[in-house]
N, C-alpha and C positions, 0 to 999 in steps of 0.2 A: 104342436107336435114336438116331441122331445127327440133329440138326436145325440149321438155320442160325440166325443171330442173329435174323433177321426172324421165323421160325417160332416161336422160343422166346419172343420178345417178345409175340406174339399169344397163345400158350398161357398165359403168365403174366399177361397183361394189364398189361404194363409198357412204357414207351417203349424203343425200340431203343438210344438213347443210354445209358440206365441199364444195360441188359444189357451193352453194350460196356464201360462203366466197371467193372462188377462182374467182368467177365472179366479186364480189365487189373489190377484190384486182387487177383485171385486168389481171389475169393470164389465164383466159378463156374468149375468145371473145364472146360477146353476143349481142342480139338485143332486145330492149323493144318495143313491138308492141302496147302499150297502156293498155293492160290487163295483159300480162305475159312476162316473160323473155324467149327468145328463143335462143338456142345454136346451131350453125352449127356443126354437128357431123363430118364433113370432117376434122376438125382441129385435130382430135384424131388419124388419120391414122398413123402418125409418132410415136405416143405414143404406139400404139398396135404393130407396127413393132419392136420398140426398146424393148418392153416388151417380145416379143417372142424371140428375139436375146439373151437377158439376161437370159431367162429361158434355152435356149440351151447351153449357156456358163456355167451356173451353173451345168447342167447335165453332161457336158463334164468334168468339174472340179471334180465333185463327183465320176465319174467313172474312173478317172486317178489314178493308184496306186501310193503310196508314194514310191519313190526310196530309196534303202538302203543307209545309210550314209557310205561313203568310209572311214571316220575317225574312225569308230568303229573297235576295234581289240579285238579278243578273246585271252586273256592272261592267261587262266587257266592252 
């Protein structure tokens, strides 16, 4: 499904200027139909999968307790 730059920016939660910059840099594939730039939204499925995986890993990291250091000795 092809979307405009504005729709893509809303979907990704990014400013439109950044989407335009990424299109011109070639980091986002796009098609110019004569009037506007259209972006295939299917290319972001990997991005969303990786984003969800990273969020899960961060949550696991935050919930893991810090182990006690075995080198600490109480010498009072």
